[in-house]
C-alpha positions as CSV (number, residue, x, y, z in Angstrom):
1,X,-103.3,-103.4,107.4
2,X,-104.2,-100.5,109.8
3,X,-107.9,-100.6,110.8
4,X,-109.9,-98.1,112.7
5,X,-112.0,-100.5,114.7
6,X,-111.9,-104.2,115.5
7,X,-114.6,-106.4,116.8
8,X,-114.3,-110.0,118.1
9,X,-117.2,-112.3,117.2
10,X,-115.4,-115.5,117.8
11,X,-117.7,-118.2,119.1
12,X,-120.8,-116.5,117.7
13,X,-122.8,-118.0,114.8
14,X,-124.9,-116.4,112.1
15,X,-126.4,-113.9,112.1
16,X,-124.6,-112.4,115.2
17,X,-121.2,-111.6,113.5
18,X,-123.1,-109.6,110.7
19,X,-125.3,-107.8,113.2
20,X,-122.3,-106.8,115.3
21,X,-120.5,-105.6,112.2
22,X,-123.5,-103.6,111.1
23,X,-123.7,-101.9,114.5
24,X,-120.0,-101.1,114.5
25,X,-120.1,-99.7,110.9
26,X,-123.0,-97.4,111.9
27,X,-120.7,-95.6,114.4
28,X,-117.8,-95.2,111.9
29,X,-117.0,-92.5,109.4
30,X,-117.0,-93.1,105.6
31,X,-113.8,-94.8,104.4
32,X,-112.8,-96.2,107.8
33,X,-111.9,-99.8,108.1
34,X,-113.5,-102.4,110.4
35,X,-111.8,-105.7,111.2
36,X,-114.0,-108.6,112.3
37,X,-112.7,-111.7,113.9
38,X,-114.9,-114.7,113.5
39,X,-114.9,-118.5,113.9
40,X,-118.2,-119.2,112.0
41,X,-117.2,-120.8,108.6
42,X,-120.4,-119.4,107.2
43,X,-119.1,-115.9,107.9
44,X,-117.0,-116.1,104.7
45,X,-120.0,-116.0,102.4
46,X,-122.1,-114.0,104.8
47,X,-119.8,-111.1,104.7
48,X,-119.5,-111.3,100.9
49,X,-123.3,-111.0,100.7
50,X,-123.5,-108.3,103.4
51,X,-121.0,-106.1,101.5
52,X,-123.0,-106.5,98.2
53,X,-126.3,-105.7,99.9
54,X,-125.0,-102.7,101.9
55,X,-122.5,-101.1,99.6
56,X,-119.7,-101.4,102.1
57,X,-116.5,-102.7,100.5
58,X,-115.1,-106.1,101.6
59,X,-111.4,-105.2,101.4
60,X,-110.0,-108.5,102.6
61,X,-110.9,-112.0,103.9
62,X,-108.3,-114.3,105.5
63,X,-108.4,-117.7,107.1
64,X,-105.9,-118.2,109.9
65,X,-106.2,-121.6,111.4
66,X,-109.9,-121.9,112.5
67,X,-110.4,-118.1,112.5
68,X,-111.8,-115.9,109.8
69,X,-110.7,-112.3,109.4
70,X,-112.9,-109.9,107.5
71,X,-112.0,-106.3,106.7
72,X,-114.7,-103.9,105.6
73,X,-114.5,-100.3,104.4
74,X,-117.4,-98.1,105.5
75,X,-119.3,-96.7,102.5
């Protein structure tokens, strides 16, 4: 999947991955895709809740080894 921006939040715990994603999304155009790399297992449910609360679409979530990949579409 082609994304417009990628941020690395590996090694950071809640709420930092969400805060960094929120900041990145603020600088993006509507419809663009943001890829977030994380290692916090809680980020799976955190990004689901974040998407519901903000109206940004959670396009994809993957678990690769001990890493979690979240793809959000800017509203």
